[in-house]
N, C-alpha and C positions, 0 to 999 in steps of 0.2 A: 342233514337239512341246512340249507343256506340261511344265514341270518337275515332278518328284515333289513332292507336298504335304509340307511339312516342319513338324515340331513340335519345337522345341528349348527347352523350358521345364523347368529342373532341379528345380522345386519343385512339390509336389502342390497341388491346389486347396485354398484355405483351409477349414479345418474350420468348419462352421456359420457361414458368412458371413452377416451380417445388414445390412439397410438400405442406405444410400448410393445410393438409387434415382436421385436427380438426377445424381449424379456418374457413375454407370454409363451413364446416357443420354447425357451429354456425351462420354464415352469412346467409346461405340458410334458416335455421329455422327462423331467425329474419325477413327476407324479406317476408316469407309466412304467418307470424302472422298478425292477425287483431288487430287494436287498435292504430295505429300511434306510434309505439314504436321507441325510439331512441337508437342507439348503437354507441359507439365510439371505434375506433381502435387506440391505442397509443403505442408508443415505440420510441427508439432512432432514430434520423434522419438517414436514409439509411438502415433501417432494412426491408423495403419492404411493408410499409403500403399502399401506393398508388397502387402498383402492386397487392396486395391482394384485395383491393376494386375493382380494374378494372376487375380482373379475376372473382370476385363474380358477378359483374354487367353483364359481358358477359355471364356467366353461367345462370344467372336469365333470361336474354333475350332469351336464348335457351330453358330453361326449362319452363318458364312462358311467352310465347310470348304476352300475353294480357297485361302485365305490361308496363306502360310508365316509362322510365328510364331517369333521368336527372342527369347531372354532374355539380356541382357548385364549382369552385375554390374559396377558401376563403383566398388566399394569401394576398389580399388587398380588400378594399371596392370597388374599381373600378372593379376588376375581378368578384366579387360577383354580382354587379349591371349589368355588361355586360352579365353574364350568365342568369340573370333574364330577361333581355331584349330579349335575344334569345329564352328563353322558352316562353315568352309572344307572340313573333312573331309566333313561331311554333304552339302555341295553338290557334292562330287567335282570341284572346280576343278582343271583340268590344272596340274601343277607345284606344287601346294599343299604337297606333302610334301618338296620339294627343300630341301637344306640352306641355300640362299641365297634361298629364296622369301620375298617380301614379303607375308606372310599378310594383313595388314591391308589393304593396297592391293588385293590380289586379291579379297578379300571385298567391299570397297567397290565395285570395278568390276563384280563379278557382280550385286550387288543394285541397282546404279544402271542396269543394262541393263533397259529397259522390257520387253524380251522375256522376262524372267524371270517376270513375273506379279506378283500382289498379295502384299504382305508387311507384317508389323507387327514392329517391333523395340522392346522395352522395355529401356531403359537404367536399371537399378535402383540406388538408393543413390548417386546423383550428388551427394553432399553436399560433398565436397572439390573445389572448382573446379580445384585444381592437378592433380588426376588427369587431367582431360580437357583442360585448357588449358596445362599446363606443357610447355615445349619441352625435349625430351630429346635429347641429342647436340649437336654443334656444327656450325655452317655449314650446308651443304646437306643434311647427313645428319641434322640435327635435325628432330624431328617432334612433332606434338601429336595426341593421340588424337581430339580433336574433328574433326580434318581427315579422319578415316577413316570418319565416319558417311556412309552412302550417301544418294544423292539420286535419287528416281524418282517420277514422277507416280502410280505405282501402289503406293507405299509410304508408311508413316507411322511416326513415332517418338514414343514416350511416355517421359518421364523421371520418375523419382521423386527427390525431394530434400528435405532438411530446411531448406534455406536459400533464402529468397526471392530473394536476389541471384543465386544459381545458377539458379533457375527463370527469372528474367528474361533472364539471359545466354543460356540454352539455348533458350527458347521465346518470348522477348519478352513480349507481352501475352496469349499463349494459355496461361493457367494455370488450374488448379483448386486453390483453397485448401481444404485439408481440415482441419476442426476436430474438436471432440469429438463423440461420438455423441449423438443425441437421447436423452431419457429412455426412450422406447419401444424404440429400437434397443439401448440399453445393457441394458435389462431382458431383452430377447430374447437378447442375447449371454450373460448370466448363465444364463438358462434352458437354452440349448443347450449351454453349456460344463460345467455341473454334471453329475456322474454321476447316473444315474437315481434312486438311493436318496437323493440330496441335493436333488432338485428341488422337494420340498415347501416348501423355504425361500422360494421366490419368492412364496409366498402371503402372506408377512408383508411387506406393502407398506412399512410404516414402516422396517423394518430394511433392506430392499433400497434404498430411497431414500437412507438414511443411508450405506450402503455405497457406492453409486454416486457420491453427492455428495462423499464423502471422497476418492474416486479421480478426481474431476473429470471423470467420464464419458470417460476416456481409454481407448481400446481395449486397448492392450498392458498397461496397469496392471490392467484388469479381467481379462484373460486370465491374467496372472501371479497375481493374487490367487485366482482360482477354481482354478488349478492347485495352489496351496498348500493350499486347502481340500480339494480332492479327494484329494491325496496324503497329507494328515495326518488325514483323516476329521474335519475340523473343521466349523465353521459360519460363516455370514456374521457373526453377532453376535460369535462368538469372534474372528474376524479384526479386527472393528472394535475390540474391547477391546484386543487386542494392539497395533494401530496407534496407538490413542489413549493407550496407557500412557505413552509418552515419545517424544520426537523420535528418540532413539537406536533404540528398538524399531521405529518406523516406517521409519527408514532401513534397518534390517536387512531388513525385509519387502520394501522396494522394490529391494533388491540381491540377493534370492534368485533363483538361476538356475532355469530350468525348460525342459522340452523342448517344442518346437512344430514339427511336421513341415513347416509351411508357411514356416519361417524357415531361414536358412542354418546348417548344422551348425557351421561354423568361427567363427560370430559369436555372442557371448554375448547372451542374450535379455532379461536383467533390465532393467527400465525405467530404473533408475538408471545402469546401465552404458551404456545407449544414449545418455543425456545426457552422460555423462563423455566419450564419444568426441567429441560435438559441442563440448563445452567445450574440449577439448584442441585441436580445430581452431581455435576462436576464439582461444585463447592463441597459437597459431602465427601467425595472420594479423592479429589486432587486440588488442594489449595493453591498450589503454584499455577496450575492451569487456569483456575478461576481468576487469579491475580493478573495473569498475562492477558486474558480476554478483557478484563476491566481496563487495563492499561491501553489496549488496542482500541477500545471504544472511544478514547479521548483523542486519538490520532486520526489521520486519514485512513481509509480502509485498504489502500493499495500499497504494495512494496514496503512492508514493515520489516526492517532488518532484524535478524535475531540478535545482533550485537546491540541494538537499541533497547531491548527489553530489560526491565529491572532485574538485578541479580538476586535471585531467590533460590534457597535450598542448595542441594548438591548438584553436581553436573548430571548425575543420573536422574535426579528429580526434574531437572530442567528438560532433559530429553524426553522423559515420560510425559511432562506437561504439554509439550508441543505435540507429542503423539496423541494425547487425549483430545486436544482441540481439532487435530486432523481427523481423528476417529469419528468425532461428531459432525464432521464436514463443516465446522464453523470457520475453519481456515484452510487454505490450500497453499502449498509451497510453490513459489514462482520458479519457472524453469529458467536457468541462466542462459543469456543470449550468447551466441558465439562471439568471441572477442580474440583477436590475434594477440592481444596483450594480456590474456587471462593468466598465464603462468607468472608473468612479472607482477601483476596486480596481487596475486595470491601471496607472493613473497613480500610485497610492500605493506600489505594490510597488517596493522598493529592489533586488530581484533581477531578473535579466534575463528570466526566463520563469516562467510559472505551469504549465507542463506537468508532468504526474505520470504514474507508471506502476505497473502491477501486475505482479508476477512470478508465473508459473504456480505454484500452491501445491505441486505435487509437485516441480517443478524447484527451488523454494526449499529444500525439505527435502533433496533430493538434493545440492544445492550445499553445504549445511552438512556433509553426510557427506563430500563430496570434500575440502573444506578441512581437516576433521579428519584424514582419512586421509593427507593430504599435509603434516601439521604446520603448516598455515597459519591455522587457526581463531583461535588466540589473537592472532596478529599483526593479522589483519583486524578482530577484535572491538575491539582497542585503537585501531586507526586509525579505525574507524567511530565509536567513542565520542568521540575527540578532534575529529572533524569535526562531530559534533552539538554538542559544547560550543562550538565556534567559531560555528556558524550561529545557535544560540540566543542567544549573547552579543550578536549583532548586532540582535536584535529590538527593536522599539519598540512601546509599548502601542497607539498609534494604527494601526499596520500589522499588526494581529493576524492578518490573512489570510495574511500571508507566513510567519509562524512557527507558527501553530496546527498545520499538518500535520506538523511535526517532532516534536510531543510523543509520539504513540504509539510512534514509532521510538526516541525517547530512553528511554522507559520500558522498551521491549523490550530495548534494548542494556544498560541498567543491570541487568537481571535475568540477563544471561549469566553462568553460574557461574564461568567462567574469569577474569573480571575483577572479581569481588566485592571483592577486596582492593586494587584499583587506586585510587590517589589521584585519578585523573581521574574515577572513578565518583562520588566525592563532589561534585566540581564539577558534573557532569552532573545529579545529583539535586537540587542547589541550584537549578539552572536550571529543572528540571521543577517543583519546588515553587513557585518564583516565578511561572512563567507559568500554572500550574494555578490559583493563587490569583487572578491577574489575570482569568482566565476565569470566576471564581466557582465553580470546582470544588474546594472546600476539602477535601473528603474525600480526593481524590487528592493534593492539596498536603500535607495532614497526613501521609499515608503516606510521601511522599518526605522530608519534614523529619524524621520519626521515624527513618528509615533513617540519615540523615546524623548525627543527634544520637547515635544508638546507637554508631556507629563513632567519633565524636569523643570520647565519654565514655571510651573505652579508650585514646585516644592523646593527648588534650589535657587540660590542667587546667581546672577550673571557671571560672577567670578569663580564659581565653584569648579573644581577640577573636572568633575564628571560632565558638567554642562559644557565646558570648553571642548572636551573630547568629543562630545556629540555634535557640536557645531562644526568642528574640524572634519569629522567623518562625513557629515551631510554635504559640506562644500566639496569634499573630494569626490563623492558620488555624482554631484552635479557636473563637475569637470568631466567625469567619465561619459556624460551624456552630451557634452558640448555646450552646457549652460554656463559659459565662462563668466559672463557679466554678474549673474547672481552669485556664483561661487566667489568671485573677487570681493564682493561686498561683505560676505560672511567671513572670508579669510582675513580681510583687513581688520575687522572687528575682533576676530579671535586672536590674531597676532598681537594687537595692541593690548588686549587683556592679559595674554600670557606673558608678554614682556613685563607688564606691571606686577603680576602675581608671582611669576616664577623666575624672572630674569632673562636676559638676552641669550645666555648660553645653555639654558635648560633644553633637554632633548625635545620636549613638547613644543617649545617656542620655535626651535629650528624646524620641526615638522610643519608648523604653520607657515613659516617662511617658504618652505618647499611647495606647499599647496598653493600659496599665493603666487609664487613664481610660475607655476604651471598654468594657473588661471590667466595670468598676464600673457604668457606665451601663446595660449590658445586664442587670444584676441589680437595676436600680431604685435604686441608691445614687447618686442624682442630685446631692445636695449635695456629697458627696466628689468625684464626677466633675467637677462644675463648678469646684470649687476647684483641682483638678489641671489642668484645661483652661486656666484663667486663668493659672496659674503658667507652664504650658508655652507659652502664647501670648506672654507677656511675654519669656520666654527666647528664643523663636524670632525675635521682632521685634528683640531686641538682637543676637543672633548672626548671623541670616540676612538680616534686613531685612524691611520690611513687605510686599513683593510676591513673596517667595520662595514657590514652590509648597507647601513644607512649612508655612510660616507661614499660608498661605491654608487649608490643610487643618485647622490648629488652630482658625482662626476658624470654619470650617464645623462642626467637631465641637462647639465651645462653643455655637454657635447651636442645634444640635440638642438639647443638654442643657437649654438655657434653654427651648426649645419644650416639652420633656417636663415641665417644672415649671410650665407655664402662663405663662411670662414672654414673652408673644407679641410685645409691642412691641419689647423689646430683641433678641429672636431675629430678628424681621423686619429690623430695622436692620442687624444683623450679617450676615444672609443677603444682603441687597441689596449691602452693601459687598463681601462676598466674591465675589459674582457679577460685579460691575463689574470688580474686580481680575483675576479669572480670565479674563474676556473679553479684557482688555487684555494679560495675560501669556501665556495659553495659547491663546487663540482661542475663538471662539463654539461650535465643534463638538467641542472636546476633551471626553473623558468626565467630567473633573472639573468643567468648566464646566456640562455638562448635569446633573450631580448637584446643583449649586447651584440650577439652574433647577427641578429636581424638588423639592428641599427647600423652596424658596420656595412652589411650587405647593401642596405638602402643608400647609404652615403656613397659607396663605391659605384653603384649603378648610376647615380646622379652625375658622376664624373666620367661615365662611359667606360668604366673598367669592368666590362661585362663578365669576363671569365672568372675573375676573382669574386665578383658579386654572386655569380651563379653557385659557386661552391659553398659560399656562406649561406645563401638562401636554402640550398639543399639541406645543409646541416640544421638550420633553424626549423625548417618545415618538418623534417623527420623527428626532431626532438620535441616539437610542440605536440605531435601526435600522441605522445605518451605523457607529457608534462602538463598539458592543459586539456580541458574538456573539448569535445567536438562542438564546433559552433561558437567557441569563445571569440570575441571580437578581434583580439590580437592574432589568433590563428587564422581567421578569415582574411585579415589584411595581409599577413605575411604570405599566405598561400596565393592570394591574388597578385601581389607584387612578383612573386616567383613565377607564376604562370605568365604574367605579362612580359617579364624579362625573357623567358624561354621563347615566347612567340616572337619577340623582337629580334632575338638572335637568329631564329629560323628565317625571318623575313629580311634580315640584313638592313634594318632601318634604325634610326636613332632610338635609343632606349626609351620605351614607354612615352610615346608622343603625347602632348597635352590633350589630343583629341580622343585618347583611348576610352576614357570614361564616358564622354559625351556620345560616342558611337553606340553605346548601349549593347554592344555585342557580347560582353563577357559576363554580366551578372543580371539577375532579375531585379525588379524594383525592390522587392522585400529584402533580398540579400544586400542590395546597394545601401539600404538604410542601415543595416547592421554593420556594413563595412565603414560607413561614414562615422558611426559611433565609435567603432574600433580605432579608426584613424584619430578621431578627436581625443580618445582616451590616452593615446601615446604621443599626442602633440603634432600629428601630421594632418594637414588640412585637405589633401586630395590624394588621388592615386598616382599623381605624376612623380616621377623620380627626379 
């Protein structure tokens, strides 16, 4: 006699279920197979795993009514055992109600009997592996819940879990990875979830796309947001405005509870709360992973280098920690972009890995809220700040690819309100200003240096060494943007104070002379600039020696000022001498060496020595491709001069006629402004040779 068809699913069918066609087909195939196969659905909390399993169960009940279908929540040991008691009661297993009945063993035995017929069991929320795998009791009386899952050729089991590791442990390679909704699916979810009088809003495609993108196309986040809109008679645009008002407001919205009939009554539904549960599980099982996620909450959520993370535990523990965060889909590894210099960069990198990760944007926001709620935000912000100071201090100009990714995170951390008064913040901003200037991003460098100077003005005296250093760096970044007059004022004040405090021959004083001379040259005050460069070169040769990089910089700057005054013969001799020394001291591919190559090419082109100039431009341009970032002002200017000279040679006309730039044929307006800044940075006022 066939057993009574049983349906033990405690949740109603998901309201307005949309999409997931491929995954439903996979589940349908799995349920119809013989051999007691196991399958696991895993993905980020809130992506819709339970809803998918529910929809699959309801469809199986419709399409295969002979199937017995059971639902077992694995949120806790108690919920698992309660579900088994209910299954045993409905199966009317003899002795199931006895005081000493082994309910779990009896249910397992009954469903493992192939005479029972076909069945499907959904083990939902198997997120904490301890619930199923932990041994409870001692000796022979100890048991694991996983051992009570039935085995029958006529049965199949589906697990849902947030953790990839749990999915693999439970179903090996038979898994469905559930991600965010497609744009079409997400739009349909909004349409079906909005109350009738609000559905007109889906016609505004721009607003709907912004709304969905803001919520990362995550099912539960969309359901929660629409519930808020319905309940408060609000709008999609109103929700967007609230969400974007501040991180605090966004966090509140993500933490708002709401009712959903297809979710468990006893479990909170807010998306942020869902992730808090996962995070607390991570804290319990993997302290290093919990620390990494707390650290990442303080940075931007994109392109977080592995080398930037705090050094915790052994290398094995670090690898496992990253694996844990990836397993919960809290982070994803960025795919490296194709780069023809990849092999060289891997050799250049002083850090052990170029791996980088993104944190899910909503998880990132929720983690900030969790840290603040648990009074850990300030501590982690301080710790993150000091780690960034450490890794940026290790940077080398020639290894820019290793430290460039740190800068957005450093800027983000420096803006955290709770650490605005921290001394470490000033150190971090100095590092940001330094490296932004190296990259030719002087506007960002200026902003960082102004922040530092403003704070120092209230705490240090005008003659303090740190204050003078900040004034000098600010003036230098102003020069890089062509703000020569303002830079000159600051440089003159800095030079006078440094001469008073440190003396005329101190390296810092000489640096101020150099900056002032550059500001003068930028304004066309070449005679005064030349005199200052000559005085500075003599001082540097005396104090630092003839081959010190700073001495060579003075030679290069003097040659450039001579060039500007038409003193080509002396400028060329000094350029060649500087180039030879830089090749010897710094190497042929160092950015400073390439700058000497470029300056010499520029000088020769002005004298119509085109063949010699082209060879030098070719060398400089090829070298800059690896030595400086793409889009660096110096690279742009060098490449433009090289291109112009090539065109000139082909057309057999005088090298780079004065009308070249005015014709507007070679660069867009936006590129021209960057070229102008680049020219200004190196003391060249136009694209004319």
